[in-house]
PAKELUM-958290 format. One line per field, with one value per residue: residue in three letters; x, y, z of N, C-alpha, C in turn. Coordinates in steps of 0.1 Angstrom, whole numbers. Each point is the difference from the previous one (the first is absolute). Last residue first. Layout:
<recs>
residu	[Ala_...]
n_X	[X_...]
n_Y	[Y_...]
n_Z	[Z_...]
ca_X	[X_...]
ca_Y	[Y_...]
ca_Z	[Z_...]
c_X	[X_...]
c_Y	[Y_...]
c_Z	[Z_...]
</recs>
This chain:
<recs>
residu	[Gly_Gln_Arg_His_His_Ser_Ile_Ala_Ala_Ser_Ile_Ala_Ala_Ile_Ile_Lys_Lys_Asn_Asp_Lys_Gln_Asn_Pro_Thr_Gln_Pro_Glu_Leu_Ser_Ala_Ala_Ser_Pro_Glu_Pro_Phe_Phe_Lys_His_Leu_Val_Lys_Ser_Met_Ile_Asn_Met_Leu_Val_Ile_Leu_Thr_Ile_Leu_Phe_Leu_Phe_Val_Thr_Gly_Met_Gly_Leu_Ala_Met_Phe_Lys_Phe_Gly_Glu_Val_Ile_Leu_Asn_Thr_Glu_Met]
n_X	[-339_4_32_46_27_18_38_41_19_23_44_34_16_31_44_26_17_40_42_19_25_41_20_31_28_19_38_38_48_22_11_31_7_21_35_26_40_8_-36_-8_26_-12_-36_9_18_-31_-24_21_-1_-39_-7_22_-19_-35_11_13_-34_-22_21_-3_-39_-3_25_-16_-35_11_15_-32_-22_22_-4_-38_-4_35_19_22_8]
n_Y	[186_44_2_-10_34_33_-11_3_42_18_-15_20_43_2_-8_34_33_-10_7_43_12_-33_-42_-26_-41_-32_-27_-30_7_16_-31_-43_-53_-49_-40_-42_-26_-8_-19_-47_-29_-6_-30_-46_-19_-11_-40_-40_-11_-20_-46_-31_-10_-31_-46_-21_-14_-40_-40_-12_-22_-46_-28_-5_-31_-45_-17_-9_-42_-38_-7_-21_-47_-39_-52_-53_-54]
n_Z	[-232_22_35_-9_-19_29_24_-22_-6_36_7_-25_13_35_-11_-19_29_24_-20_2_38_11_29_38_25_43_30_9_-3_40_35_-14_-15_8_-15_-20_3_46_24_-5_27_45_9_1_39_33_-4_14_46_16_-7_27_41_0_-1_40_29_-10_13_45_16_-7_29_44_6_2_41_33_-2_19_46_15_-3_16_-2_-1_-13]
ca_X	[-6_-9_-13_-7_-4_-11_-12_-4_-6_-13_-9_-3_-9_-14_-5_-4_-11_-12_-4_-6_-14_-2_-3_-13_2_-9_-10_-14_-5_-1_-13_-1_1_-13_-3_-12_-1_12_2_-9_4_11_-4_-6_10_7_-9_1_13_1_-8_7_12_-5_-5_12_7_-9_0_13_-1_-9_5_11_-6_-5_12_6_-9_1_13_-1_-7_-10_2_-8_1]
ca_Y	[-12_2_4_-11_-10_6_-1_-14_-4_7_-6_-14_1_4_-12_-9_5_-2_-14_-2_5_14_4_6_12_1_11_-5_-5_11_6_11_14_7_9_7_1_5_14_8_-1_8_14_3_2_12_11_2_5_14_8_1_9_13_5_3_12_11_2_5_15_7_-1_9_14_3_1_13_11_0_6_14_7_10_14_9_13]
ca_Z	[-5_-11_5_7_-10_-8_9_1_-12_-1_10_-5_-12_5_7_-10_-7_8_-1_-13_1_-2_-14_-2_-8_-12_1_2_-13_-10_2_10_-5_0_11_-4_-15_-5_3_-8_-14_-1_1_-13_-10_4_-4_-15_-3_5_-9_-13_2_1_-14_-8_5_-4_-14_-3_3_-9_-13_0_1_-13_-9_2_-5_-15_-3_3_-11_7_-3_8_-6]
c_X	[9_-5_-10_-14_-7_-5_-12_-12_-4_-7_-14_-10_-3_-9_-15_-7_-5_-13_-12_-5_-7_-15_-2_-2_-14_2_-8_-10_-14_-6_-1_-13_-1_1_-14_-4_-12_-1_13_1_-9_6_11_-5_-5_12_7_-9_1_13_1_-9_7_11_-5_-5_12_7_-7_2_14_0_-8_7_12_-6_-5_12_6_-8_2_13_0_-5_-10_3_-10]
c_Y	[-11_-13_2_3_-12_-10_5_-1_-15_-5_6_-7_-14_1_4_-13_-9_5_-3_-15_-2_4_15_4_6_13_1_10_-6_-4_12_7_10_14_6_9_8_3_6_15_9_1_10_15_5_3_13_12_2_6_15_9_2_10_14_5_4_13_12_3_6_15_8_0_10_15_4_2_14_11_1_7_15_8_9_15_10]
c_Z	[-2_-5_-12_4_6_-10_-7_9_1_-13_-2_9_-5_-12_5_6_-11_-7_9_-2_-13_1_-2_-15_-3_-8_-13_1_1_-13_-10_1_11_-6_-1_12_-4_-15_-5_2_-9_-14_-1_1_-13_-10_3_-5_-15_-5_4_-9_-13_2_1_-14_-8_5_-5_-15_-3_3_-10_-14_-1_0_-14_-9_2_-6_-15_-4_2_-12_6_-4_7]
</recs>
């Protein structure tokens, strides 16, 4: 029974590397399919709806007054 261990080693290496390669290719294909399905059912919001809404000037005065009062209260004790 004469077997060449180097040839057997290369066979196992090719089998293992081939298995990993096929798994990674399958993973990439499935992730691309999942991405397309998600983008179909959950599209990205448009840029117009992402614009921040500016608060009124009256609201800014209330916020400034509240911050000033909090700082004053903190400094007093």
